[in-house]
C-alpha positions in Angstrom: 25.6 -23.8 -11.7 23.2 -24.7 -8.8 21.7 -21.5 -7.3 22.1 -20.9 -3.6 18.4 -20.6 -3.1 15.2 -21.8 -4.6 13.9 -18.3 -4.2 15.0 -14.9 -3.0 12.1 -12.8 -1.7 12.7 -9.1 -1.4 10.6 -7.8 1.5 9.5 -9.3 4.9 6.1 -7.7 5.1 2.8 -9.5 4.7 3.4 -9.9 1.0 6.8 -11.5 1.4 5.6 -13.8 4.2 2.6 -14.9 2.1 4.9 -15.7 -0.8 7.2 -17.7 1.5 4.3 -19.7 2.9 3.0 -20.5 -0.6 6.5 -21.6 -1.8 7.0 -23.8 1.3 3.7 -25.5 0.6 5.0 -26.3 -2.9 8.1 -27.9 -1.4 10.6 -25.1 -1.9 12.6 -25.0 1.4 15.7 -23.1 0.4 14.3 -19.5 0.8 16.0 -16.2 1.5 13.9 -13.3 2.6 15.9 -10.1 2.4 14.6 -7.1 4.3 16.1 -3.6 4.4 14.6 -2.7 7.8 15.8 -4.2 11.1 12.7 -6.5 11.6 9.8 -8.0 9.8 6.3 -6.5 9.4 6.8 -4.1 6.5 4.7 -0.9 6.9 3.5 -2.1 10.4 7.1 -2.2 11.5 8.2 1.1 9.9 5.2 3.2 10.9 4.9 3.9 14.6 3.3 7.3 14.7 0.6 8.2 17.3 -2.9 7.2 16.2 -1.6 4.5 13.8 -4.3 2.0 13.0 -5.7 0.0 10.1 -8.3 1.7 7.9 -9.9 -1.6 7.0 -11.7 -3.7 9.6 -9.3 -6.1 11.3 -11.3 -9.2 10.4 -10.6 -8.4 6.7 -7.1 -7.0 7.1 -5.5 -10.4 7.8 -4.9 -13.7 6.1 -8.1 -15.7 5.7 -6.2 -18.9 6.4 -4.7 -17.5 9.6 -7.5 -15.6 11.4 -6.6 -13.7 14.5 -9.4 -13.9 17.2 -7.6 -11.5 19.5 -8.1 -8.1 17.8 -9.1 -5.7 20.5 -10.9 -3.2 18.2 -12.8 -3.4 14.9 -10.0 -1.2 13.5 -6.9 -2.6 15.3 -4.1 -0.3 16.3 -0.8 -0.6 14.5 1.0 -2.4 17.3 -1.5 -5.3 17.0 -0.7 -5.7 13.3 3.0 -5.8 14.2 2.3 -8.6 16.7 0.1 -10.4 14.2 3.0 -10.4 11.7 5.3 -11.8 14.4 2.8 -14.5 15.1 2.6 -15.5 11.5 6.4 -15.6 11.1 6.7 -17.8 14.2 3.9 -20.2 13.2 5.2 -20.8 9.7 8.9 -20.7 10.8 9.8 -17.8 8.5 12.4 -16.1 10.6 15.0 -18.7 9.9 14.9 -17.5 6.2 15.0 -13.8 7.0 17.9 -11.4 6.9 17.5 -7.9 8.1 19.3 -4.7 7.3 19.9 -5.9 3.8 19.4 -3.5 0.9 18.9 -5.2 -2.4 20.1 -2.9 -5.2 19.8 -5.0 -8.4 18.7 -8.4 -9.7 19.7 -9.7 -13.1 18.6 -12.8 -15.0 21.5 -15.0 -16.2 20.2 -16.6 -19.3 23.1 -19.1 -19.6 22.9 -20.3 -16.0 19.1 -20.0 -15.8 19.1 -18.2 -12.5 18.8 -14.8 -10.9 21.8 -13.0 -9.5 20.8 -10.6 -6.7 23.2 -7.8 -5.8 23.2 -6.5 -2.2 24.6 -3.2 -1.0 28.1 -3.7 0.2 29.1 -6.0 -2.7 27.5 -9.3 -1.7 25.7 -11.3 -4.4 23.4 -14.3 -4.0 21.8 -16.5 -6.6 18.3 -18.1 -6.8 16.0 -20.0 -9.2 13.1 -17.6 -8.5 12.9 -14.0 -7.7 9.9 -12.6 -5.7 9.6 -8.9 -5.2 7.4 -8.1 -2.2 8.5 -4.5 -1.5 5.0 -3.3 -1.0 3.0 -0.5 -2.8 4.0 2.2 -0.3 7.7 1.6 0.5 9.6 4.5 -0.9 8.9 7.7 1.2 8.6 11.0 -0.6 10.3 14.0 0.9 9.5 17.3 -0.9 12.4 19.5 -1.9 11.1 22.9 -0.7 13.4 25.9 -1.1 15.3 26.5 2.2 14.2 23.3 4.0 17.8 22.3 4.4 18.3 25.5 6.5 15.3 24.9 8.8 16.8 24.8 12.3 13.9 23.0 14.0 13.2 19.3 14.1 11.9 17.5 11.0 10.1 14.1 11.4 8.9 12.0 8.5 5.9 9.8 9.4 7.9 6.7 8.3 10.8 7.5 10.6 8.8 8.5 13.7 10.7 9.8 16.8 8.7 8.3 19.7 10.6 10.4 22.2 9.2 13.7 20.8 6.1 14.8 22.5 5.2 18.2 20.9 4.1 19.7 24.3 4.3 23.5 24.2 5.6 23.6 20.6 4.5 25.3 17.5 4.1 22.4 15.1 3.3 22.1 11.4 2.4 19.1 9.3 2.5 18.9 5.5 -0.1 16.6 4.0 -3.7 15.5 4.6 -3.7 11.9 3.3 -4.7 8.8 5.3 -1.6 9.0 7.6 -2.2 12.6 8.4 -5.8 12.0 9.1 -4.8 9.6 11.9 -1.9 11.7 13.2 -3.2 15.3 13.2 -5.7 14.9 16.1 -2.8 13.3 18.2 -0.4 16.2 17.5 -3.2 18.8 18.1 -3.9 17.4 21.5 -0.3 18.0 22.6 1.1 20.9 20.7 0.6 24.6 21.7 -0.2 25.4 18.0 -0.6 23.2 15.0 -0.7 24.4 11.4 -1.9 21.9 8.8 -0.7 22.5 5.3 -3.1 21.0 2.8 -2.6 20.7 -0.9 -5.5 18.4 -1.7 -8.4 17.7 0.7 -9.4 14.0 1.3 -12.7 12.3 1.4 -13.4 11.2 5.0 -16.3 9.1 6.2 -17.4 8.3 9.7 -15.4 5.5 11.4 -17.7 2.9 12.9 -15.1 1.7 15.4 -15.5 0.0 18.7 -13.7 -2.3 21.2 -14.4 -6.0 20.5 -15.7 -7.4 23.8 -13.7 -10.3 25.3 -16.8 -12.5 25.0 -16.7 -12.0 21.2 -13.0 -12.7 21.0 -13.5 -15.9 22.9 -16.3 -16.8 20.5 -14.0 -16.2 17.5 -11.4 -18.4 19.0 -13.7 -21.3 19.9 -16.0 -21.1 16.8 -13.8 -19.8 13.9 -16.9 -19.9 11.6 -18.2 -16.8 13.4 -15.2 -14.8 12.5 -15.3 -16.0 8.9 -18.9 -14.8 8.8 -17.9 -11.4 10.1 -15.1 -11.3 7.5 -17.6 -12.1 4.8 -20.0 -9.4 5.8 -17.2 -6.8 5.9 -15.8 -8.0 2.5 -19.3 -7.5 1.0 -19.4 -3.9 2.2 -16.0 -3.2 0.9 -16.9 -4.7 -2.5 -19.9 -2.4 -2.7 -17.8 0.7 -2.0 -14.8 -0.2 -4.2 -16.0 -2.4 -7.0 -19.4 -1.0 -7.6 -19.0 2.6 -6.5 -15.5 3.2 -7.9 -14.7 0.7 -10.6 -18.3 0.6 -12.0 -18.8 4.4 -11.7 -20.5 4.6 -15.1 -23.2 2.1 -14.1 -23.5 3.0 -10.4 -23.1 6.8 -10.1 -25.8 7.0 -7.5 -23.9 4.7 -5.1 -20.8 6.9 -5.6 -22.8 10.0 -5.0 -24.3 8.5 -1.9 -20.8 7.9 -0.5 -19.8 11.4 -1.2 -23.0 12.7 0.4 -22.3 10.8 3.5 -18.8 12.2 3.7 -20.1 15.8 3.2 -22.7 15.3 5.9 -19.9 14.0 8.2 -17.9 17.2 7.5 -20.9 19.5 8.0 -21.8 18.2 11.4 -18.1 18.0 12.5 -16.7 21.4 11.6 -18.2 24.7 12.8 -16.5 27.1 10.5 -18.1 27.4 7.1 -14.8 28.6 5.5 -12.9 25.6 6.9 -15.6 23.2 5.8 -15.3 24.7 2.2 -11.5 24.3 2.3 -11.8 20.7 3.5 -14.3 19.7 0.8 -12.8 17.8 -2.1 -13.5 19.0 -5.6 -13.0 15.6 -7.2 -15.3 12.6 -7.2 -15.3 10.1 -4.4 -12.8 7.3 -5.1 -10.4 9.2 -7.3 -8.1 9.2 -4.3 -8.2 6.6 -1.6 -10.8 7.8 1.0 -10.3 7.1 4.7 -12.3 6.8 8.0 -12.1 9.1 11.0 -14.3 10.5 13.8 -11.6 12.9 15.1 -10.0 14.5 12.1 -12.6 17.1 11.1 -13.3 18.0 14.7 -9.7 18.8 15.3 -10.2 22.0 13.2 -12.6 23.3 15.8 -9.8 23.6 18.3 -8.4 27.0 19.0 -4.8 25.8 18.5 -5.3 24.2 15.1 -5.2 26.1 11.8 -5.8 24.9 8.2 -3.5 26.5 5.6 -4.3 25.9 1.9 -1.9 28.5 0.4 1.1 26.9 -1.3 4.5 26.9 0.5 7.0 29.2 -1.1 10.1 28.5 1.1 11.4 27.7 4.5 13.3 29.9 6.9 15.3 28.7 9.9 12.3 29.1 12.2 9.3 29.4 9.9 7.3 28.4 6.8 6.5 31.2 4.3 3.6 30.7 1.9 3.2 32.3 -1.5 1.0 35.1 -0.1 3.9 36.2 2.1 2.5 34.9 5.4 5.1 33.7 7.8 4.3 30.8 10.2 6.8 30.3 13.0 7.3 26.6 13.8 9.5 24.5 16.1 8.8 21.0 14.6 7.9 20.1 11.1 6.1 16.8 10.3 6.2 15.4 6.8 3.1 13.3 6.0 4.0 13.6 2.3 3.4 10.0 1.3 5.4 7.9 -1.0 7.0 8.0 -4.4 5.1 5.2 -6.2 5.7 5.4 -9.9 9.1 6.9 -10.1 11.0 4.5 -7.8 8.5 2.1 -6.3 7.7 0.3 -9.5 10.0 -1.5 -9.0 11.9 -0.6 -5.8 15.1 -2.0 -7.2 16.7 -2.4 -10.6 15.6 -5.6 -12.3 17.1 -6.7 -15.6 15.6 -9.6 -17.5 16.2 -11.3 -20.8 17.8 -9.3 -23.6 18.9 -6.7 -21.1 15.4 -5.4 -20.5 15.4 -3.1 -17.5 12.0 -3.4 -15.9 11.7 0.1 -14.5 12.9 1.7 -17.7 10.6 -0.5 -19.8 7.6 0.5 -17.7 8.3 4.2 -17.9 9.1 4.2 -21.6 6.0 2.1 -22.5 3.0 1.4 -20.3 3.0 0.0 -16.8 1.8 -3.6 -17.2 1.9 -7.0 -15.6 0.0 -10.1 -16.6 -2.6 -10.8 -13.8 -0.6 -8.3 -11.8 2.3 -10.7 -11.2 4.3 -11.7 -14.3 6.1 -9.7 -17.1 7.4 -10.9 -20.5 11.2 -11.2 -20.8 11.4 -11.8 -17.0 11.6 -15.6 -16.5 11.0 -16.9 -13.0 10.0 -13.5 -11.7 7.0 -13.1 -9.5 6.4 -9.4 -9.0 3.8 -9.0 -6.2 3.5 -5.2 -6.1 2.9 -4.7 -9.8 0.5 -2.7 -12.0 -3.1 -3.9 -12.0 -2.5 -6.2 -9.0 -4.2 -4.4 -6.1 -7.6 -6.1 -5.6 -10.3 -4.6 -3.5 -9.5 -2.5 -0.5 -7.6 -5.0 1.6 -4.0 -5.7 0.7 -4.6 -9.3 2.0 -7.0 -9.9 -0.9 -4.2 -9.1 -3.3 -1.7 -11.3 -1.4 -3.9 -14.3 -1.2 -5.0 -14.2 -4.9 -1.3 -13.9 -5.9 -0.5 -16.9 -3.6 -3.1 -18.9 -5.5 -1.6 -17.8 -8.8 1.8 -19.0 -7.6 0.5 -22.4 -6.6 -1.1 -23.0 -10.0 1.9 -21.7 -11.9 4.6 -23.4 -10.0 2.5 -26.6 -9.7 2.5 -26.8 -13.5 6.2 -26.0 -13.6 6.8 -29.0 -11.3 4.4 -31.3 -13.2 6.3 -30.6 -16.4 9.7 -30.9 -14.7 10.6 -27.6 -16.3 13.3 -25.1 -15.3 11.7 -21.8 -16.1 8.4 -20.1 -16.8 7.7 -16.8 -18.6 4.4 -15.2 -19.6 3.9 -14.8 -23.3 3.7 -11.4 -25.0 0.3 -12.4 -26.3 -1.2 -13.1 -22.9 0.3 -10.0 -21.4 -1.1 -7.8 -24.2 -4.6 -9.4 -23.9 -4.7 -8.9 -20.2 -3.6 -5.2 -20.5 -6.3 -4.6 -23.1 -8.9 -6.2 -20.9 -8.1 -4.2 -17.8 -7.8 -1.0 -19.8 -11.3 -1.6 -21.2 -12.8 -2.4 -17.8 -11.2 0.7 -16.3 -13.1 2.8 -18.8 -16.2 2.5 -16.6 -14.3 3.6 -13.5 -14.4 6.9 -11.6 -10.8 7.4 -12.7 -11.9 8.0 -16.3 -15.6 8.7 -16.1 -15.5 10.9 -13.0 -13.8 14.2 -12.2 -10.4 13.3 -11.0 -8.1 16.0 -12.5 -7.7 17.9 -9.2 -7.2 14.8 -7.0 -3.5 14.4 -7.3 -4.0 10.7 -6.7 -1.2 8.2 -6.5 -3.5 5.9 -8.4 -2.4 7.7 -11.6 1.0 7.2 -13.1 3.2 9.5 -15.2 1.2 8.5 -18.3 -2.1 9.5 -16.7 -3.2 5.9 -16.4 -4.8 4.5 -13.2 -2.6 1.4 -13.4 -2.6 0.3 -9.8 -6.0 -1.3 -9.1 -7.3 -4.5 -10.7 -10.7 -3.5 -12.1 -12.6 -6.6 -11.1 -14.3 -8.0 -8.0 -12.2 -9.9 -5.5 -14.0 -13.1 -6.3 -13.0 -12.6 -9.9 -9.4 -12.1 -9.0 -9.4 -15.4 -7.0 -11.2 -17.2 -9.8 -8.6 -16.0 -12.4 -5.7 -17.0 -10.1 -7.0 -20.5 -10.0 -8.1 -20.9 -13.6 -5.9 -18.8 -15.9 -4.9 -20.6 -19.0 -1.6 -22.4 -18.5 -0.9 -21.8 -22.2 -0.4 -18.1 -21.2 3.0 -19.2 -20.0 6.0 -20.7 -21.8 7.8 -23.5 -19.8 11.3 -24.5 -20.7 
């Protein structure tokens, strides 16, 4: 049986588009990119809340092979990322392969036919030679099941389903969560609402945001002399490497750098918040890096406003017009905002049911054993599967580093497949086990295991207590490995 497509790619965000570009460069033209939302862009299409912006400098948060000289700020607003995604799709002619509003429920490897059968909600199935999962790391929103929340009579807005017609003016609002999204959103709501109560479970490390408008003369320079933008990208990458690789992943050897970052964040908090009690409540009791830190110049200062209150007591229940905390305090509210993040390890890895050889269910296998993926992209018993958002795949602080290193891995792997005129590839159990042992050993030096992370409630940790998301190497190492991994680590048939 000839499959309908060379590859089915699940997800039309930057990961899926990068995979499509790499496959097209290898000569695979029959591609189907299936996206559950109504347009491309992934998180930059789904998220539209006020204050949305990248938390990595724009020159780094983009494909290195497709620089954008038109960023208006060092930390570009979300709308510009959406426009950039549209530009990439147009330049590389990706829209013709995309289908929107398509929910992929299941994919199963057919050993006899040597292809993937992909099942879509509504009963449709399609077949492909390769399956690429590019559903993103943060794609399955988490909604807490508080007692009585279903009886709340006011409006509930999740940050991933923002109501742009809602303005909060004159309202008593509440927001649950103080992660990176909430840090951007809270100052915006506070400037509009009559009252805002921020329900915090775990404080977040926040450092000053060195943000500024990029002057038109600089943007013109980037456009005319691309080398200047590449140099700016290189400088920013070096800074990120120092924060992430040295201060976080080599915590044992570089505790002073980690402590310096925490000290800078504490100083930022001290000069920003007047109330000593509020400062204490906003101070994390875990080491810097246990949980992804963020940048903001507005967040802390919002708690100096007379209309904004920080609440750290746990929520007991909801009533039709209020939130009640475990100390009996009742907070009347009109609108509830859920900045409660995403369900990573329960449903995001993977975001659909994937069944490989011998009936192995990927999600069940990961949960029953350890989360693992060779070089963060391939799994034994899953032929012709390229899983982009996998354990130990996230490299550095920019998602684009991860995407491009995986594109390099794909080019080497599939180039060898073509050279051998083979039909399938599958990583060996030996190679997978050796990679898992190597990353586990390297993570032993990280803040996740050497630092104090027990109170961080970080999504970096899975159900087994392992920090199985980040690749514990430098970005240069990830690119080197993607281009030089032993081809004998795969079986070709």
